[in-house]
N, C-alpha and C positions, 0 to 999 in steps of 0.2 A: 475589237472588231474594227476592221478598216474597209472603207469603200472609196472608189474613185470613179470619176466620169469625165469625159472630154467631149466638147461639142464645137462645131464650126460656128463662128460668130456671124458669118454671112447668112446662114440659115435663119438667124434671129432678126437680122436686118430685113430680110424678105418677109418674114412672119409679121413683124411690126408694121412694115410698109403696107402690107395687105390688110391686116386686121386691127391695127392700132392698139388701144388699151385692152380691147377684148382678147387679144392674144395673151397678154399678161394675166388676165383674170382666169385663164385656164389653169394656172399653176401658182399664182401668188395672191395673197390677201391684200387689202388696201394699204396696210402699213408697209408691206414689202414693196408694193408698187411705188410708193413714195420714195423709196431708196434707189429705184432704177433710174439711172441717168441717161442710158443709151443702150444700144443693142449688145454692147460688150458686157455691161452689168446684167442685162436680162439673161444672156447666155450663161454667165457665171452663176447666177442664182438657180437656173435650171440644172446646171451640172451639179451644184451643191445639193439640191434636193435628191437628185439621182444617186449621188455618192452616199448620202446619208441612208437612203433606202437600201442600198447595196450593202452598207456596213451592217445593217440589221439582218441581212440575208433574205430580205423580202422583195426587194425591187419595188417600184411603184405598183401597187396592187390594191385589192380591197382591204387587205390587212394594214397597209401603210400608203395612204393617199398623199398627194401633194400638200393637202391642207393639214395633215398630221405633223408636218415639218414647218417650222416658222423660222425664217432667216431674219437676223437683225444685225446691227452694227454696235460694237462695243464703243465706249467713249473715245478710245484711241483710233477708231475707224476700222478695226479688224472685224471680219465677219464672224458670226457665231450663229447658233441655232438652238431652238427648243423643240421638244417633241410633245405630242399629246400625252396627257397624264396616263392614258391607257398603255401606251408604249413604254413610258418611263417605269411604270409599276411592273409590267410584264417582264421587262428585261433587267429590272433592278439597276437602272442607269445610275452611275456614280460620277461620270466625267464625260464631257463632250469637247471636241476640238474640230475646227474647220479651217481649211485654207483654200482660197480661190486665187487663181492666177490667169493672166491673159497674155498671149504672145503668138505671133505668126498667124493670126486669123483664127485662133482657137482659144477657148476658155476651158480650164481644167479645175476640178475641185477634188479635194481629198478630205474625207471625214474619218475621225477616230472616235469611237464610242467605247467606254468601259462600262461593263455591266455583266449580267449573268443570265443566260437563257435557262429557265426552269426545265428540268428533265421531263421528257415525255408529255409536255403540255402543249396545247395549241392555243394560239392567240384567238380570243373571241372578239367579234366585231362590235 
C-alpha cells in the first residue's frame, strides 16, 4: 500500500505564526513536536501523516486519526513512523517505510506499508 501527500510550506509558516505551538498540537504529540525545527519540518510531518493515512486507504478520519500515526527519527536521522496497535493488528502490518522531502516551497511525503486487509471486515474504533 502506497500513499503520498504534498503541502505548501508557506501555509505552515502562516499557521505557526498565527497559532504557535497550538498549531502543532492539532496533529503532533509532544515527542513529535520536539522534532519540529521550523515550518518546513512541520509541513513535512503533516504530509507524512496524510501519506500514511492514504496508504491505508482511510485518509485522516475517525478510523485513522493524526494520533494513530507517530513520526520519529531513526538514529541516522531518517524519518519513520509507527501506527496504533489497532491498525497494525487489523492490517497485519509487516513493514513500514517513509520518505519526506522539501523543495521549491513544498513538502512531500511518500509512505509504503506492507500488510494485508482482512476480507470483508470493517475496522472497529
